[in-house]
C-alpha positions in Angstrom: -43.7 29.2 25.6 -41.4 27.3 27.8 -40.4 28.0 31.4 -37.7 26.4 33.2 -38.1 26.4 36.9 -34.1 25.7 38.2 -32.9 25.3 41.8 -31.1 23.2 43.7 -32.5 20.1 45.3 -34.7 21.5 48.5 -34.9 25.1 47.0 -38.6 24.6 46.6 -38.9 24.2 43.1 -42.2 21.5 43.3 -43.7 23.9 45.9 -43.4 26.3 43.9 -44.6 24.1 40.8 -47.6 23.0 43.0 -49.3 26.4 44.2 -48.0 28.1 40.4 -50.3 24.9 39.3 -53.2 25.8 42.0 -53.5 29.4 41.3 -53.8 28.8 37.4 -56.9 26.6 38.1 -58.7 29.6 40.2 -58.6 31.2 37.2 -60.8 29.0 35.5 -60.1 29.3 31.8 -58.3 26.2 30.8 -57.2 22.7 31.9 -53.9 22.2 34.2 -51.6 19.1 33.4 -49.1 18.4 36.6 -46.5 15.4 35.1 -45.0 14.4 38.1 -42.7 10.7 39.0 -45.3 9.7 41.9 -48.6 10.5 43.7 -46.9 13.1 46.6 -48.6 15.6 45.6 -52.5 14.4 45.7 -52.7 16.2 48.7 -51.7 19.5 47.9 -52.9 19.7 44.1 -56.3 21.8 43.2 -58.2 18.3 42.8 -59.3 19.7 39.4 -55.3 19.7 38.5 -55.3 16.6 36.8 -52.2 15.0 37.8 -50.2 12.0 36.0 -47.8 9.9 37.5 -45.4 9.4 34.3 -43.5 6.6 36.2 -46.6 4.8 35.7 -46.7 4.9 32.1 -42.7 3.7 31.6 -40.9 6.7 30.5 -37.8 6.0 30.0 -36.0 8.6 27.8 -36.5 12.2 26.5 -38.3 10.5 22.8 -40.8 9.0 25.1 -41.6 12.2 27.4 -42.3 14.5 24.8 -44.5 11.9 22.9 -46.3 12.0 25.9 -46.3 15.5 26.4 -47.3 15.4 22.7 -50.1 12.9 23.5 -51.7 15.2 26.5 -52.0 17.9 24.1 -53.7 16.0 21.4 -56.3 14.4 23.6 -57.3 17.7 25.2 -57.7 21.3 23.7 -58.3 23.1 26.5 -54.7 22.7 28.5 -53.7 25.9 29.1 -50.6 25.0 31.5 -48.5 21.3 32.4 -45.9 21.3 34.8 -43.7 18.9 34.6 -42.1 18.0 38.0 -39.6 15.6 39.1 -38.9 14.5 35.5 -34.9 14.2 36.0 -35.3 11.0 38.6 -36.4 9.1 35.5 -34.9 10.5 32.3 -31.8 12.4 32.1 -31.8 15.7 31.2 -28.1 17.0 30.1 -26.3 20.1 29.2 -26.1 18.4 25.8 -29.6 17.5 25.5 -31.2 20.3 27.1 -31.7 22.3 24.1 -33.3 19.6 21.9 -35.4 19.3 25.3 -36.7 22.4 25.3 -36.5 23.4 21.4 -39.0 20.9 20.9 -41.2 21.2 24.1 -42.0 24.7 22.5 -42.8 24.0 19.5 -45.7 21.5 21.2 -46.5 24.9 23.5 -46.1 27.1 20.4 -48.5 24.2 18.3 -51.0 23.8 21.5 -51.0 27.4 22.5 -50.2 26.0 26.2 -47.2 27.0 28.4 -45.0 24.7 29.9 -43.0 24.6 33.1 -40.0 22.3 33.3 -38.5 22.2 36.7 -35.1 21.2 36.9 -32.0 20.7 39.5 -30.3 23.2 38.0 -28.9 26.5 38.4 -28.9 29.1 36.1 -25.4 29.1 35.2 -25.5 25.7 34.1 -28.2 26.7 31.3 -26.4 27.3 27.8 -27.2 30.7 26.4 -28.5 29.7 23.3 -31.8 28.3 25.1 -34.6 29.7 23.9 -37.0 29.2 27.1 -37.9 31.8 30.4 -35.8 31.0 33.2 -37.1 31.0 36.5 -34.1 30.7 38.9 -35.6 29.4 42.5 -32.6 30.1 45.7 -32.8 29.3 49.3 -32.9 32.5 51.1 -30.5 33.3 53.5 
């Protein structure tokens, strides 16, 4: 299954994704991968969570991201969850291409039996109704 973790910048998407990755690793069932565009989370992620800096692999577009995720899943059959944060810093995910991105990630997720969480600087109202993904919307507390 694919999960979109939505919220405006500064709402805590990264914190949420890191906490979820750490919780999943505590359960000890599967390998957990955290894909980001920098190494800033190296101190906050459990040392058993595999942190991968996508910028180091020169990912420039959606096909590159999907091939990258597919390669990670093909290499390790024990991955239970992949968390993708900040990818919008290096590739453009828009309302025009989000259905394709979600559909292709969902195909990878179903084939590998791994959940994929994708953080985006979006509001729920930005997501097309036709999108096949679970939505987790984070908001600033008043």
